[in-house]
N, C-alpha and C positions, 0 to 999 in steps of 0.2 A: 600345369595340373589347373584343375578349377577347385574353388571352394565353395561349396552352398549352405548357408546357415539361414532356416527358419525358424523363427520364435512363436511358438504355439500361444497365441493372444487373441482375444475375443474383440472384434470390433466391426463397426459397418461403416463401410466407405463412404455411404451415402450420408453421414453425419457430418462429413467434413466439407466445408463452404470453397477450399480451395486445392485444386493438386495441381502441383508444377513440377514441370521437366526441369531440371538442374539446369541452370545457366550462368553466366557471370552479371549475378547482379544482387540488389539487395531487397527485401521485402517484408513488409510488417503482417504480421497474421497472428491468431490463435488458434485457429482451425486449418490445418493444410497436410498434405502428405507431398513429400519432395521426393522425385523419382527419377531415375536415369533409365530409358527403355533402351540403352544400348546404341541409338543414333537414330536418323529419319530413317523412313521406310526405305528400302533398299540400299541404303548405305550406312554401314555400322563403323565408319571410320572413327576411331576412338579421339576422344580430345579432354585436355585437361579443364577443369573447370573449379573456381573459387566464389561461393555463393554465400552470402548473409542473410541470417533470418532472425529477425527481432522481434520481440510479443509486442502486440497490436495496443494491450492495454497496460504496459508499463510493469508488467508482473514478473516474475521467473517463467522461462520457458522450461517444458517438459518434453522430453520426447523417448521414442521406443524406436528401434532399427527392424521393422516388419520383415523385411527381406533382405538378402545380402548374397550377392554372386558376382565375383570378380573374375573378369577372364584373363588369361594368359597369355604370353607374347607364345605366337605361334612355332617360332623354332626354339622355344627356351621354356624354363619352368617358373620363372618370375610372375608374379600376379600384380595387377593393378592395386592401388592403395586407396581407402578410404579414411579421412582422418577428420574428426570433428573438434573444433575448439570452442573455448569458451569465450564469449565476447566478441568484437564486430570485425576482428581482423586474426591472421594466422600467429599473432605473437602470444596469446593466452593460453591458459592453462590446456592442456589435451585430454580432451572426454573419452574418446573412442579412436583407436588405431587398429585398423584392421592386421596390420602386422603382427600386433601383439596381443589384442583383445578380442574376446568373444563378445558377442552382444549380450547385455543383461534386459530385465524386463522393462525397467523405466530407469531416465537419469532425469535427475533433478540437477538442474545447469547451476543454481544459485546466481543466473545472470538474466540479462533481460535479452540477450542476442547470443546466437552460435554462428560461427563459421564453419562451411561444410565444405571439405577440398577433396575432390577428384582428381588423383593421379594416375594418367594413363601409362602403362610400361613401356607402349610404342606410339606415341602422339602423330596421328597422321597417318597410320597404317591400318588397313582394311581388318577389321576383328571378325575373325569365321566364326566363333561362336556369339550368335546373334542372340542369344539368351539372355546374356550376360547383363546385371544391371544390378539397381538396388533400392529400396522404399523406407523413407525415413517419416513416421507420425509425429506431427508436431503439435502440441496442447499447451494453452496457459492455466491448464486445472489438474489439481492434484486428483489423480481416479480414486473412487468411493471405494469403500470397502466391501468385502462380499458380504452378501444376506440383507442387503437393504433392498432388493427388489427394485431397483432402479435403472432404466434404460438410460445411461448417462450421453445424451449426444453431445458431439464435440469434445470427448473426453476419449482417452486411449483404450477402455474397456467397456464392455457390456456387462452388467452385474448379473449374478444368477441368485436363487435361492428365495427370491420375494415373491409375491403373487404374480401371476402371468408370466413367470421368468422361469428359464432352464433350471432344473436342481441345480445344486453345488455338489461335485464329485466330493465325496468324504477321503480325508486325507488318514483317517485310520487304517492303520494295517495291524490286524489281529493275528492273522495266519499267514505262512509261506504259502508260494505259488505251488501246484502241483504238477506242474507242465516242466518237464526237464529240457534244459537249453532253448528257453522262450525266447532266448536272442540269437538262436541260430547260428551260434559260434562254432566253429571247425579247425581242426588241425591239418585235415588233410588237403594236400597241393592238386588243384584239379584244372583241367582245359575244358573246353566245349567243343565236341566234335561226333563224328561218328564211328560206331564199331562194325566190324566187319560183319557181314550176314544179316543178321538182325534188324540192325540201325540203331540197338540199343548201347548205352555208355559200358564200356570195359574197364580195366584198371586206370584208375585215376582220370577217368573220363566222365564227363555229365551226360545223360541220355537225352533224347529229345523230351520235349515238353509233355507230352501225355503219358509217359510211361513210369511206373510205379517203382522206380529206386533212386536214392538220393545218398550223397556221401555225407550230408551232415548228420550229425551222433542224435540220435533218439528220435529221427524223424525217417517218415516212408512217404513216398510220393512226388510229386514235382520237383524238377532239377533246380539248383541255385549254381552261383558261381561266383567265384572269391576273387581271382587273379585280375590283374590289370594290363598285362601285355600278351598278347596272343594275335595271331594270324587265322582269320577264318575262311575254311576250305570253300565255303558257299554263303553267298549273302543271307540266306535264311538264318544260319547260325547267329548272325549278329542282332537280329530281331528275338531271336528264341533263347538267348543266355541273358541273365541278369548279371551286370556289372555295378556291384554296389558303389564301388569307388565314386561313380555320377551320382548316387543318392546320399547326398552329405547329410541329411537328416537320419539314415538309418545308420545307428552307431555299431559298436563292437567292431569286428575283424572284416566286417563289409559282407556276411552272408545275410541271407533273407529267406523268407518262405515266399513261395510263387507260385501262381496259376493264372490261367487265362480262360474267359468265356469267350469262343471263337464266334464268328459273324453267322455263319451257317449252321443250321442243324442243332439238334441236341447236345452241344457238346460243351463241357466245363469241366475243370480241372479241381484238384483239392490236394490238400496235404494231411499225414495223419501221424498221432504219436499216441503211446502208451502213457496215461497218465500213471504219476508217483504212487496213488492210492486212489481205490474205488470211491464215487460220489456217495454222499450220506444222503438218506432219504430226509426230504423236507428241509435239508439246509439250503440256504440262500449263497450262492456263489457269484463272484464278482468278475468280469472278463475285462480285460485292458488291452488294447494294440493299436500298433503303430502301422498305418497304410498308406500306400501311393501308388498311382499308375505309372510312375516311371521305371523304364527299364534299360539297364545297359546304356551304351552311350547316345543312344536316340531320345529323341523326347517322350513324354508320357504318351500312354494311349488315350482313347477316348474316357471321358468320365463314367464311371459307373456306380450304382448302388447294390450290386450283387455281392454281397458278404454274409455268410451263414456259420454256425456252428453244431456241429451233432456230437452229442455225447452217447455212447453207446455201449452195450455189454455182448454184442452179437460175436458169433464164430463163424469164420469163413474157412475156405479151402486153405488157407496158411496155417491153418490149427490157431490162429488166434484173430484179433479184432481189426487185422487189416484187409481192407477191399483189395483185392488185385483186378487190374484191367483184363486178363483174359479169362481167369479161372470163375471170377465170381461175378462181373461186370457184363459178360458175355461180348467182350471187346467194345464195349461203347464206353464214351469218354465223358459220361455225367453220372450225377447221382439224382434220382428223383423219378418222379412216375414217368413209366415206361422202359425204366432199367429193371436187371435182375436185383438190384437191391435198392429199395425203395427206403430212400433217407428222409427222415423227419426231424430236421434242425429243431432243437431248442431255443437258439437265438437267431434271427433273422434281422441285418440291418433295415432298419426302417425304409420304406421307398422313398426316394428323392433326397435321402441324405447321402450327398455323392462322395466319392472318393475321388481325387485328382490327385495330378502329378505331384501336387505341393504336401508334403507327408503331413499328417493329422493324427492325432490320439482320438480314439473312438472307445467308448465305455458301454457296457451292459452287464445285466444281471438276470439270472434264471433261479428256480428252484428245482432241486434234482429228485427224482422219482427213487433215486437208489442203485447202488450195484454198479452205475456205468465206471468203465474202466477204459474207454478209448474215446478220442477225440478226432474227429474230422473238420479241417476247415477249410472253406472254399466257395464256389459258386454252387446252389443247389436249385436254381431256378432254371428247368429246361426250356428249349426253345432258343430262336435268333437272339441276340444281344439287342437291347434296347437301342444302341446307338449305330446297328447295324456294322458297326467294326469288331475287330477283336478287341477284347476288356482286358487288358493286363490290371493283374494285383499284384503288388509286392508287400509283402509283411515283415515286420519287427518287432522284438518289445511285448512278445505275447504272456499275459501272466493270467491265470486262473488260481481263484483263492475263495477260501470261505470268507464271509461277512463277518463282520464286528458284532457283537450283541446291540441290539438296541437300546438306546438311552434319550432321556430327556429330562430337562427340570420343569417345575410347575410352581405358580405362586396363585392364591386365589384373592383377588382382589374386591375389599368390600366399598372402594373408594370414599373411605373414612366415615361412613354411614353407621350409624347405631340403631337397633330396635328395642323399644320398652315392652315387648311382647305382650302391648294391648292391641295390637292391629298396623302398627306404623310398618312400613316396609323398606327394605335397603335391596340394591341388586349386587350378586355377585359375580365377577367374571373370572373364568378359569384363562389362565395366560402361560401357555408352555412357552418353552424356548431351550436353545442350547442343545436342539436335537443332533444326536450321534450314531454311530455304528451303520449297520446295511452297508450298500454298495455307493449308495447316495442318499444327499439330504434332500427332503422333501418338507411341504408345509400340510402334509395330510394327516388330519386329526380329525377324532369323531368324539361325542360326548354323550354321557349318560348321566343325570343326577338322580338321586336317591335322597328321602328324609328319615332318617334314624333307621337307614337299612333298607326300606321300600321305595322301590322304583317308581319316580313321578313320570306317568306317561307324557310323551309330548315334549317332555324337556331334554332336548338333545343338542341343544346351542351352546355356546361358549358362556353365553350369560344365562341367570336366572333373576326373579324378583322374587325375593322370601319375604312373609308378613307372619311371623310367628307369634303366637298369642298363647299366654297361661304359664309355660313350662318350659325347661331348657330343650333344645334340639340341636341333632347335628346333621348337618347336611354333607354329601358326599357326591364329590363328581369322579365318574369312572372315565379315564381319557386313553384312549386307543391312538398310537401312533404308527401309521402305515407306511413303509419305506419297500418298494421292490415287492417281494412276495412275502414281506414278513411283517409281523405287527407284534407290540408288547401294550398292554393294557394295564394301567396303574389306579388306583384308588387315591383321591386325596380329599380330606376332612374339613369343614367348616363348623366349629361350635359356636351355638347361641347360646348364652345362660341368662335367662330371664330373672328378673328382679322380684322378690318375695316379702319385702319390708315395706310398712306403711305407716309415714310419719304424721298422717291427716292432713287437712286443707290450711292454708293461710289464715291469720287474723289479724285485728287490730285492737288496740287500748288507748283511750284517752282518759288522763287522771289527771287529777288536782294533787298539789304538792301535800295538802293536808289530809288527803284520802288515808284509807286503811290498806293493808295489805292485799293482793291478790293472787291467784294461783293462774299462771299463763297456761298450763295444760287444759284447764279449763274453756279456755277460748279458741283452740282448735277445733276445726270444722271435720265432721266425718266420725269415724272411729279409729284412733290414732293408736297404735301400738305402745304400749307401757315400756319402761325399761330405757328409754332414750336419754338422749343427753343435750342440755340446754348451753348454747352458746351467746355470748353478746358482748355489749358495750362494758356491762358491769356484771359481777357474780350474783347470780341466784342461788336461793336456798331450797331446801326441801326437796332435793333429788329430781326426778323426770316431773313432778307437778310444777315445778318453776316459781317458787313463791317471788312475788316482786313486789320490794317495799319503797314508795315512792319518796320516802325521807332519807333513804342511802342509795337506791339505784337510779340510773339515768335514763333518758330518753336514747332511743334508737331501735334498731332491728335486731330480736332475740330469736335464734334458730334452734330448731328441735330437730335432733338427727337422730335415726333409727336405723342400726346395722343389720341385714339380714345374712343368709347364708352365700349368696352371688353379688350381694349389692347393697349399699344404702340408700335409703330416702330422707327427705328434708321438707320441713315446712317454716315458716316466718310469721312471727307475731310483730307489727310494728306497735312501738309504744311511744306515746306522746303526753309528756307532763306540763301541766298550765299551773303557774303559782297561783295561790290563794291570796288576794289582794289583802294589803293592809293600809292604816289611814294613820296620819301624824297631823294633830291641830297646831296651827301655826300661830292664830291669833282669834280673840272674839271681841268684836267692836261695837258699841252702841251709838246711833245715830245722834247727831247733834241735838233732837226733840227729843231723846228717850223712846221714840215711839216705836224705833225697829232695830235690831242689830244683824251683824255679818259674822261668818266664822271662816276663815282662810285655814284650807288644807293642803296636804301634799299627799296624794295617793300613790301606792306600790306594787304594781308598775302603774306607770305614768298614763299606759292606754287604757285603763280600768274605764269601764262605764259606770257616772256618778249619777245617781237619784237621790232625793230627799223628799223627807214626810212633808215638811213646808218652807216657804222661800222659793227663792229661784236658783238653779244650779248657773254660775256665771263662772267658765274656764274651772280655776281650781278654788273656788271659793261658792258659800251659799250666802246670798245676799237677799234684804228684805224680808226677813224674818221677823215676823210681829213678838214684841216685847211681851216677856212672861211665857211665850211657848217653847216646850222642849221639841226637840227636832231627833229623827232617826237619820243618818247618812247611809246608804247602801252602797255597796262594790261589785261589780260583775266582771270576772277576766275570764273569757271564753267557756263559760258556764261554770268557774269556781268562783263563789260568792262569800261575802263578809260584809256585817252591818256594824254600825257604832252610834251611840245615844249621846246626844248633846244637851247639857240644862241650860235653859235661858238665864242671861246675866240679870242683874237688878239695875235695869234703865231708869227708875224712876226718880233718881235723886241728882240727875244733870240739870245746873245751872244755863245761863247764856254764857257762850264761850265765846269772846271777840275773834274775827277773823286776823289773821297774820297782817302787817302793814309794812310801808316801804319798802317794797322789793326792788333790788337793784338793778336787774335786766341786763346784765353786763353784754358790751360788743369788743372782741378782742381779735387780733390777727391769729392767724394760724401759726401753730407752733409756742404760742405765749406759756408761759412757765407757770402762771397762777390762774386756776379757772374757780371761781367762788360763787354761788348763789347765796344770797342773806335774804332774810324778812325780821320785821320786829314783833316780838310778843311779849306780853307782860311777864315778870319774874315769877319763876315757879312752873311756868307753861312750857311744854315741850312743843316741838314742830316734828311732824311727820312729813317725808316728802314720796310723792306719787308721779307714775310717768302718765297717769290719766284720771280724770274726775271720778272713776267709777272704780278703779283699782282697790282692791281689799287691802292687799298685804305693802306696807309700805318699803320703799328700796333704800333708807337711810332715815335715823332719826337724829335730829339735833342741828345745831347752827356753828360754821357754815356747813353746805354741802357741795362736795367737789364730784361734777358730774364725770363720765367716764369719755365722754365724746371728746375725738381731737380734729376730726376732719371738717371741712369748712360748711355751714349751712346753719339753720335756724330751727332750735329745740326748745319744747315749752315743758316744764315740770308744774306740778300741783303741789302747794303747801298748806298744811292745815295745824292749827293752835290744839293741842291733846294733853288733857288733864288725865295722869295716868292713876291718881287715885281713885276717880270715880267711871274710869274708860270712857269720858266724854271728850268730845272734839268739837272743832268749829266748822263753819263752811272752807272748801279749798278755793286758794286764788292761785292765778296761773303766775311764772315767773319764767320769762324767757331768756334763751342763751343765744347770743350771735356769733360763730366764728366767720371770721373773715378770709378768702383765700388770697394767700401772696401772690405777686406775680414771680415767675419762675424764668430769669435770665438764662440763656444759651449756656449749656457748659462749654468750656475753654479747657485748652493746655497749653503750656509754654511754648515759646518760638524761638528758634534760633535759625536763623537765615544769615545769607550773605549778600551783603550791600542794601538790600531796602526790603520792605514788607509792606503790602497793600493792605488795608485793615476791610475784612469781609463784611457781608450783610450780616444782619443779626434778625432773629426771629422775635427775638423780646429784649427791650435795652437799648442804652446808648454807651459811647464811650466817652470816658471823661479822664480827666489826666490826674484827678484827686478823689479820694474816697466819700462816698455817699453823694454822687452826685457833683462834687466841687469839683475846681479847677477850671479848665475849657473844655466844651463840649468838643469833640473830633466827631469826622463826618465818616460814613461808609467809603473806601475808596482812596483815604487820604494815606500818602506813602510816610511809611517811619523810617528814617536812615539813619537813628541813633538807637543805642540800647536804652529802654526805659520801662515803666511799669505803667500799664493803663488799666482801667475800671470799668466793667460793665454794670451799668447800675440801671434798675427799673422801680418805680413805686406805683400803688394803688390810685391814689388821689382820694379815699377815703379818710373818715376819723372812725379809730384812729388810722394813719396813713401806714400801709403794710408795704414790706419793700423787700427787695434782693438784689444781690450784687455777687460778682465773680473778680477775681484776680487775674489778670493777664500779663506775664513778664517777657518781654521782647529782646533778645539778644541779637544785634547787627555786627556780623564780621565782616572785615574789610575784603574787597577784592586782590587778588595779587597782581603784580604788573612784568608781566614778561616782555622783554625788548627784542623785536626783530634783530638777527644777525647778519643781514644786509639791506641795502636801501634800493630805492625804484632803479636808480640809475646805474647798479651796479652790472658789470659784465664780467664773464668767466670764461677763459680759454678751456675748451673741451671738459672739464669737470670742476666741480666745487665741494671740498669736504665739508661736512657740517661740524661746525665748531663746537667745542665743550659747553654742556649746560648744566647747572644745578640739581640735585637730587629729586625736586619737586616738579620738574620740569622735563617734557616729551616732544618729539616731533611726529606730526601725523601727515598723512598726504591728504586727508579729507578734513573739513570743518567738525569741530565738536568730537573730537577723537575717533573720527572714523577713518575710513581707508587703512592704509598700512602704517605700523609703528616703525619709526627709522631712530638709527642711534648716532650717536656723534663719532664722527667720523667716517660716515657712508657718503660714499661718492656720488653726486648727481651728475648725471651726464648729459640730461637734455632739460631743456627750458622748462619751469612748472610751477605751480603755487604750492607752497607748502605752509604748514600751521605749527607754531611753538605754543604749547598747552602747559598751564603751571596751577597745580592744586595746592592750595595751603594746608597749614595743618590742620586748619578746622574744615577743610572739605570744599573750600571755594574755590572755583574753576574760572581761569580767565585764559583767552588764548590771543595771539598778534597773529595775524598773516602777513606771508613776506614772499616774493617772488623772486627766483633764483633765474637768471639769464645766460644761459650756456651757448657760446658761439662755438660752432665746429667746422673745421674743413672738411670740405667732401673729399672722396676718395678720389685719385687720378691713378689711372692704369695706362702704362705706355706701353706701346705694342714690342712684342719680342719677334724673333725670326732669326733670319740667317741673311748672310751675305755671302756670295757665290764669288770664291778668291780666283776661280780659273774661268770665269765668265768670257767669252769669246769675241761679245759683240760690246754694248754702253756698258758704262761702271755701273756697279750693283751697290744700292744705297736703301736705307729706310727711313720715312720720316718720323720722329718722337713727336709728338703733339700732345700738350696739358689740355685743349681746348678752353682754357680759363682767359678773363679778360687781362689786359695788361693795365686796364684803369684801376682794377680792383687788386691786382696782387702785383709784386715783385718777383724775379724768377733768378735762379742761380744754379748752373749745369755744371757736373763736373764728369769726367772720364778716366775709369780706373782710379779713382780718389782723388785725381788733380782738376782742381777747377779750370773750367775752358775759360779763357780771356774773352771780352768781348759778347760772349753769350747769354744776354739777359731778356731774351724774348720768350715767349710761351712756348714753341717749338723750334727742333734743331734737326739738320741731317747728318743720320749717322752713316759712316762710309767705311769705318773700320769696325771688326768683330772685337767685343769687349764689354766693361761694365759701365752702363749710365746712370746718373742719376740727377734729378731736378728739385731743389728746395723751393717751395713756393709760400708767399709770407702776405697775408690778409692786410688790407691799408687801413683795416677799423681801429677803433681804439684798445680793443683786445689784442691785436697783431697776433693772431694765430698762424701757425705755419703748418706745412704738411710736407711728406717727402714720398716719391715716386721712383724706382728704379726698376730697371730691364736689363736683360741680358743679350746681347746680338752675338751668334755663333758664326764660326767660318764654315762655311758648306763647300765641300768637292764633288762633283759629280759622280756616279753610280759606275762601279769598278768592275761588276760581273752580277748575272741574272741566272739563278738557278730553278728550274722547271723540274716538277715531280708530279705524278699520278696518285690520286688519292688510295687506289686499290691495285697498283701496279699496272705493269704493262697490258697484261692478260685479263681484262674484264671487259664486261658489256656494257658497264653504267661507271663513268669515270669522271672525276673532277681533276681539272689541273690547278696546282698550287705554286704560285711565283713568289720566289725570296729574293731580295736585291741585295747585294754586297756593297755597302755603302753608308754613308752618314746623313744622308737628307729623308726628305719626306717625298712619298712618290705615288703617282697613280698609275692604271693599266689598262693596256688595251690588247683584246685576242682577234688575231686574223683583220687587224686594221678596223675592228668594230668600235663600238662606244667606248670612251673612257668610261673606266670606273676606281672607287677609292679601294674595294675590296681586291685581295690578291688573290682569291680564289674564284675559277670559272668554273660551274656546276656544270655537270651532265653533257659533257663535251661529246660531240661524235666522234667516231671510229677514223683515224688518218691521221695526217701531220698538220700542226697547228702552229703558230707563229705568234708570239707573246712579246708585246714591249713595255718598258717601264719608263715613265716621264719623271724626272724631278720637278715637284711644284713650286721649286723658285729658280725655273728654267736655267738648272746645273746641268742637264745634259740627258739623252735618254739611251738606252740600250736593248737590243731586241734579240731573242733566240728562238729556236723551234725544238718541238716535243713530238713523239710518234704514239699512237693509241691503237691497239689490238684488241679483240674479243673473241669469244666461241659461244655458240648457241649451247640453251640449256636442255633441249630434248630435238629429235626429228621423228617424223613418222615416215618410214618408207614404205609406204601403201601406192606410191604411181600416181596420187591424185593432183600432182603438181605442187604441192605446197610442203614443204620441208622433206622432201622425199631424201636428202643426202646430208651428210654432217660434214662440216668443214668450218676452218677459221671465218671471222668475218671482217671483212674490211672493202674499202671500195677505192684503193689506191695500190701502185706495186707493194706486196708484202715482203718483207726482209726475207731471207733466207734462213729458214728454221727447219727442224725435224719433228714432226707430230706421229706418236705411236698411240693406238687404241688397244685396251684390253678389257677383259671379263672380270668378274668380281674375284675370280680366281688367281687373278693374275697371267692369265694365258693372251699373248699378243694375237691380235685377230687381223688387225691392219696397220699400215703406215700411210699417212697420205701427205698428198704436195700441196701446200699450202696455195700454190698456185692454180691447181687444179679447179676449173669450174666448177667441178660437180663434189667430189668428195667421196667418203664413205657411205657405201649404201645398204651397211645392216647385213651382209652376208659374209659369210666364212667358208672359203672354198666353196662359194655360189650356195650355200646353203644358209637359209634365212635364220636369223639368230633371233632368241626368246626375247619378249617384251622385258626388259628389266634395266637396273642400271648399269653403264659401263664407264671405265675409267680412261683418263689419256693424259700423255707428258707432251709438253711443246718447248722448244729450247733453240734460241737463237745458235746459228754455226760458229758463231765468233765467240760463243761463252759468254755473252754479256748479261744473258737473263734467261731464266727457265721458267715453267709453270705447270703444276699440276691440279686436275679436277675432274668432274665425272657430269655426266649428262644421262637423261633416260632415252631409251628406245621406246616408244610407243606404238604398238599396231591394234 
């Protein structure tokens, strides 16, 4: 039998880059269809294949089995096999096996390769069912989900439901089918044949195609057929009866509805049924049906798009809604224009939507007028068929049901925008989704927007821009969803709540710390609402007035918030507080002549602007104020002001105050502990110190004065004599402080080294053996070989002489002293074991601890230089190099072989030669363990079989020796020669295998030809052959003969002079044998004489036998050999 499976998937073959007929190969791809078309054109011989497909991008492969039809053996019921394995060979997991699995929609392999194996049930046999084959779609991409509306090129499916895409068929089923037996199931056993007289079907028979009878329950009209074993009275019935066993995609018991549209005239067929219930007016009904043009065991008919459905409530001659061929339709075989019953189908398959031999599911919908109780399905198009041929249609799985109620979800998006109801705009978008119900899902939506229930003309898109002003408003969108002949309209609201609160406008307040309180409410612009709340960096008093007190509140932003019905409003007052300035009097001094006075002050803040009524402002001082004049000092800090009155001191009583004398003007080195400035004044007089000649406030009063400077440089201070009783002072004199920079020697760290230390160069300073530049002066580059302390010293050469010094402690550790274990003159025979060493020592193959590290006891077997390294406890490293001289004797190989002990001519012997010089070596030979006297040469002649050994000793100081041995065997001549054929005596292609009985080594010759080492002669001709075996040590030879016979694989008895007879093949006298020929059932057809020059001519009793395989037996009459085989007769 045949199995045919079709997966209903949507794909476009044109999307794939590679369509490949299966072969024994490996391909890399991400977009391909692998198929088997059954064989080359005109030759559908079955072949086994194993093909590997790998992802071109290295990702997982996905595949679907789009079509699968596996042919059966012509004489049996077994089918071909299709097996798909995970991975690059047939050892991986089985993903699909046609023996046990049905194809699923998509296979995710979880692997980068799959292996496809097609196993033919009869390899090499002509396949009669030429439509057999399969199709596997390969992809590297996971298929997209439904509803995205994307044509996924290069993937397994074409999506539906999006813009410009085929609508997705709804999976919702709310009502059952109102068609009884839509699967066309039946329990009646029927055959296809003609009834007497009328040509109609009778009991258990199916009528011809165009008569109104059927044995399928609940159906009336065209015939169907359900059995699989039938003999047909005429050839017409083969075409006119439908055997659904050949339409594997039609399920159930194998029954189908069936009709045809004939090629000539207005002839078309139909099937009819009574619905379970009348159709309801205004209801939408969904129709689904499976259709194919395949019929019976023949191929499908011509493609057609003729398919229609007529729901009606008419009454005909039958008393019901079933139209009869004769009574109601005037003997005509169609419905439509020109017939007595003018059918008007509610549903017509779209033109160009073709029904093919591959099963397809079709879906339709319509709205009922109401009351229809009967359904006719068929071809309602009059006239000739489009193809000019009979257009057959088989149907199954017919369902008619009410559609589900329409539904959808809706969201109105505002994009996160807001409006303040004062003219600002936002955009609203209606976004429907999750539509369901009906017979199919569509994207058919219409829109109408309303404002507070009033239609907005022209606003019929899914978006609208709104600009509300003043009060709350509700926007509504009425969304209508259309699917098929049904629609549903739902309203959705969007509310805008306008704000009715007013907090006024923002303001500012600049205040002084000494100002009085203020109400921030009074600083808001506009007409703010009362009753609000103030918030800010500090708490305000007096409720919504927001009373601000600069003495207790702080600067910052204060916010006034008013809450209304739908929202709140806020305004800000930014407050800045500036300090009211203050003044501190530091000193009031009269000039030395009493004509003026100065006032030293400290303002707060220090940034305040200073003005005076008399005198001059100089920094934080008022100078040159006329004696006896009172002044007013004013301060301004960002508009905050204050003033201070100063009364003039009495400067008229100042006498002459002498200047200070003998300033010390010291010069010191940087870092000196004592820095003092001094002058001399009379007793009872104080000294004021200043940093400038005009400074008002002294930095220090008294003697001595210690400045704060420590950095190198020259600093000048000014000293004046001051009489505190009169506030009179002398003129100021300069006093200079000079600080000299010290030289800075290099920073050093203590050194610990092995063997020696080289003094490096210095940036500043020199090396000395004693402190403060004492002892011996050392130079850069001097080598220090003993541990000691060295001083780095530098001086400025000034007065005073400034210096710097660093101490360098140097520790010198001695090097270890490893001793080489061998001397240069030492030689070692064969190897040298490294002697033991102490724990601090190590052997290396390279200098400075490089190469491989060796251990004591390691054998040195070749001459080489090694290194012994020692590391002291202080980390000092020393090594010694030594050479190990290894003397090795070369290998000597003595020849082996055999001595022929029964040679007929000269004595047999073998020369054993070491090929060494007697000047350099001495030799000792033994035979079977016994020394051979007087054999002291480098070679000897072996005349007897046995064990030979030579000991050779080098004459050098190492006196190294070597030993070589060999075994000489006794050889006898060949005893016998056995010849065999690789495929037996009866074969067309044979090889001779020669086997010698004996202990020697042999070479071979065929029919006196070239001598070879191989004992097998390939592809020898038929006939008598002679083989000779020769002993390689001239120990004799032996010859034997063998006979080769064969038979042809086929013959062609067509009298063309080529292969017209069948007989044994040989070019010599053939041994006596019996040859018998049989057919495939064991019938004896002929006995052939092997010596007959012709043989069998392919006849039996002078009747030509058919072209097929025949069997024969051949047996030697002496019973020594027999053979059974077969050959082909080809005509």
